[in-house]
C-alpha positions in Angstrom: 13.3 -17.3 18.5 12.3 -16.4 14.7 14.7 -17.5 12.3 13.2 -15.2 8.9 15.5 -16.3 5.7 15.4 -14.0 2.9 14.3 -14.8 -0.8 17.0 -15.2 -3.5 16.5 -13.0 -6.2 17.6 -13.1 -9.8 20.1 -10.6 -10.8 20.9 -8.7 -14.2 23.5 -11.2 -15.8 20.6 -14.1 -15.2 22.0 -16.0 -12.2 20.8 -15.8 -8.7 21.8 -14.8 -5.4 21.0 -15.8 -1.7 21.5 -13.1 1.1 24.7 -14.3 2.7 24.0 -14.6 6.0 28.1 -14.9 7.3 28.1 -11.1 6.0 25.0 -10.2 7.0 24.9 -7.4 4.7 25.4 -8.7 0.8 24.2 -11.4 -1.5 26.2 -14.1 -2.8 25.8 -15.2 -6.7 25.1 -18.7 -6.7 26.9 -19.6 -9.8 30.3 -17.8 -9.1 29.7 -17.1 -5.5 31.0 -13.4 -6.5 29.0 -10.7 -4.1 27.1 -8.6 -5.8 28.2 -5.4 -6.7 31.6 -5.7 -5.1 35.1 -5.6 -6.7 35.1 -9.8 -7.3 32.1 -9.6 -9.4 32.9 -11.0 -12.7 33.2 -8.5 -16.0 30.5 -9.5 -17.8 28.4 -9.4 -14.6 29.0 -5.4 -13.6 28.9 -4.8 -17.3 25.2 -7.0 -17.0 24.0 -4.5 -14.5 25.4 -1.2 -16.2 23.3 -1.7 -19.2 20.5 -1.2 -16.7 21.8 1.7 -15.1 22.5 3.1 -18.2 18.6 2.5 -19.5 17.4 4.0 -16.3 19.3 7.1 -16.7 18.1 7.3 -19.9 14.3 7.1 -19.3 13.7 3.2 -19.5 13.2 0.6 -17.2 16.3 -0.3 -14.5 17.0 -3.1 -13.0 14.8 -3.2 -9.8 15.9 -6.5 -7.8 12.9 -6.2 -5.2 10.7 -7.3 -8.3 12.9 -10.2 -9.7 12.1 -12.4 -5.9 12.6 -15.8 -6.6 9.1 -16.6 -4.9 9.8 -20.6 -3.5 
């Protein structure tokens, strides 16, 4: 059986997140342990992600999670 691990990613607030294998569908912040994008994520993190979403809507560069993979 081959076990494939997914890479860690950097999220807009500056922290890193690792795939949550227990849930099988999400990334979990390694700093606050919240699921990225969830209701449990701290407000300051949500606000930083929203900044990038708004910049993208205005024609700027948004946050592309696949571009922020941490190579180990």
